[in-house]
C-alpha positions in Angstrom: 0.1 -0.2 0.5 2.9 2.3 1.1 3.7 1.9 -3.3 -0.1 3.5 -3.9 -0.2 5.8 -1.8 3.6 7.7 -2.8 2.5 7.7 -5.9 -1.0 9.3 -5.6 0.8 11.9 -3.3 3.4 12.4 -5.7 0.7 12.6 -8.5 -0.8 14.4 -6.9 1.7 17.2 -5.6 2.2 17.3 -9.4 -0.8 18.3 -10.7 -1.2 21.0 -8.1 2.1 22.6 -8.8 1.2 22.3 -12.7 -2.5 24.1 -11.6 0.0 26.5 -9.8 2.2 27.5 -13.1 -0.5 28.3 -15.2 -2.1 31.2 -13.1 0.6 32.3 -11.2 2.8 32.4 -14.9 0.6 35.2 -17.0 0.9 37.2 -13.7 4.1 37.0 -13.1 4.2 38.6 -17.2 1.4 41.2 -16.1 3.4 42.2 -12.9 6.4 42.4 -15.1 4.8 44.5 -18.0 3.1 47.2 -14.5 7.0 47.1 -13.6 7.5 47.8 -16.6 4.4 50.5 -16.7 5.0 52.0 -13.4 9.2 52.6 -14.7 8.7 54.9 -17.9 6.2 56.6 -16.0 8.5 57.1 -13.3 10.7 58.2 -16.3 8.0 60.7 -17.4 7.3 62.3 -13.6 10.7 63.3 -13.2 11.5 65.0 -16.7 7.9 66.8 -16.3 9.5 67.8 -12.3 12.1 69.1 -14.1 10.3 70.8 -16.7 8.1 72.4 -14.0 11.0 73.1 -12.2 12.9 75.1 -15.0 9.4 77.0 -15.9 9.2 77.6 -12.0 12.9 78.9 -12.3 12.3 81.1 -15.7 9.2 82.9 -13.8 11.0 83.9 -11.0 13.7 85.1 -13.9 10.8 87.4 -14.8 9.4 88.1 -11.9 5.2 88.6 -11.6 3.8 90.9 -14.6 2.6 94.4 -13.6 -1.6 93.1 -15.4 -4.4 95.5 -14.6 -7.7 94.0 -16.0 -9.1 96.6 -18.9 -12.2 97.1 -16.6 -9.3 98.3 -13.6 -7.5 100.5 -16.2 -10.2 102.4 -17.6 -12.2 102.6 -14.6 -9.3 104.3 -12.6 -7.9 107.7 -12.1 -4.4 109.2 -11.8 -3.7 112.9 -10.7 0.1 113.6 -10.0 -0.7 113.9 -6.5 -2.3 110.0 -6.6 0.9 109.2 -8.9 3.6 110.4 -6.0 1.4 109.4 -2.8 1.8 105.7 -4.5 5.3 106.0 -4.8 6.0 107.4 -1.6 3.5 104.7 -0.2 5.8 101.8 -1.4 8.9 103.3 -0.6 10.3 103.5 -4.1 12.8 106.6 -5.7 11.8 108.1 -8.8 14.0 105.9 -10.7 12.8 102.7 -9.1 9.4 103.5 -9.7 10.5 103.9 -13.7 11.7 100.3 -13.0 8.9 99.1 -12.3 6.9 101.2 -14.7 9.3 100.9 -18.1 9.9 104.0 -18.6 12.4 106.5 -18.2 13.0 109.1 -14.6 11.9 111.9 -16.9 8.6 110.7 -17.9 8.0 109.6 -14.2 8.9 113.4 -13.0 6.1 115.0 -15.6 3.8 112.3 -14.5 4.0 113.6 -10.6 4.1 117.1 -11.8 1.5 116.5 -13.8 3.1 117.3 -18.0 1.7 114.3 -19.0 -1.0 111.2 -17.4 0.1 108.3 -18.0 -1.5 106.6 -20.5 -2.3 102.4 -21.9 0.1 99.9 -20.8 1.8 101.8 -18.1 -1.0 102.8 -16.3 -2.2 99.9 -16.6 0.6 99.1 -14.7 0.1 101.9 -12.2 -3.1 100.2 -11.9 -2.0 96.9 -10.6 1.8 98.6 -8.2 -1.6 100.0 -6.4 -2.5 95.9 -6.0 1.3 95.5 -4.4 3.3 96.1 -0.8 6.4 97.6 -0.2 7.9 94.5 0.2 6.3 93.3 -3.2 7.2 96.2 -4.9 10.9 95.3 -3.2 11.2 92.5 -4.7 10.1 93.5 -8.6 12.5 96.9 -8.3 15.7 94.0 -7.3 14.5 91.5 -9.7 14.2 94.5 -12.3 17.2 96.0 -11.3 19.3 93.1 -12.1 18.5 90.7 -14.4 20.0 87.1 -13.8 22.2 85.1 -15.7 24.1 88.8 -16.7 26.5 90.4 -14.3 27.4 94.0 -13.4 30.4 94.9 -15.2 33.5 95.5 -13.1 35.6 98.6 -13.2 38.8 96.5 -14.9 35.5 95.5 -17.6 34.6 98.5 -18.4 36.5 100.8 -21.8 37.9 103.5 -21.3 37.3 106.6 -23.9 39.8 109.5 -25.5 39.2 112.1 -23.5 40.3 115.1 -25.6 41.9 118.0 -24.0 40.9 122.1 -24.3 
């Protein structure tokens, strides 16, 4: 009887292994395919994260664009006194205000003296400046003053022009 028991036992084990293999081999293939997919997705996510970080750095370099909606620009009014008080409120000099607005110092002076009024895009910049606080304005001035990637010229690198003696 022992021999028959051993044969039946080995046959049961063989059939059980065969059934387990039928189930596990396709699952193994699926797991392998899923691992490859996850690996590809990880690489794609890493590439996208790098791209997003690069875009974030670019946006930080450019700074926050000073924009206002057309309705705000249309309804806003500026007087020389208001322009001067806005500049003082933000703690800016005329030169810094000119840097932010993208105009010359003379233009800011003429706005404040009432000789000219800001128009179009410059008016939109002034409306956007109303929404900023001192810190944000200071940060924008610093970002616009020293563009990243450009070094300020050192005195040794500046070419000296010829002087005429009179």
